[in-house]
C-alpha positions in Angstrom: 154.5 86.6 96.5 153.6 89.9 94.9 153.1 90.1 91.1 155.3 92.4 89.1 153.2 95.0 87.3 154.5 96.1 83.9 152.9 99.1 82.3 153.5 100.3 78.8 152.8 103.7 77.4 152.7 102.7 73.7 149.8 103.8 71.6 150.0 102.7 68.1 152.8 104.5 66.3 153.8 106.4 69.4 156.7 104.9 71.3 156.5 104.9 75.1 160.1 105.8 75.4 159.5 109.2 73.9 158.0 110.4 77.2 159.7 111.0 80.5 158.0 111.2 84.0 159.2 114.4 85.7 158.7 115.3 89.3 159.2 118.9 90.5 158.9 120.1 94.1 156.9 123.3 94.3 156.1 125.5 97.3 152.4 126.1 97.7 151.5 129.8 97.8 148.4 129.0 99.9 149.9 126.9 102.8 153.6 127.3 102.3 154.1 123.5 102.3 155.9 121.7 99.4 153.9 119.8 96.9 155.0 117.6 94.1 154.1 118.3 90.5 154.3 115.0 88.5 153.8 114.9 84.8 154.5 112.8 81.7 156.2 115.1 79.2 157.9 114.4 75.8 161.7 114.1 76.1 162.2 117.3 74.1 160.2 119.4 76.7 161.9 118.2 79.9 164.2 121.2 80.3 161.3 123.6 79.5 159.3 121.9 82.3 162.0 122.6 84.9 162.5 126.3 83.7 159.0 127.4 84.8 
């Protein structure tokens, strides 16, 4: 059986739930293929990430 891996993003006083993993599909200017831009951003900056 496979083990379940649990990862936490807590660092001292920072709470891991204050961050969200966002994934955006972007067309590469070089090849024309789609690539995925994955980042961990604070919850307040999620809308700003998708605007760009």
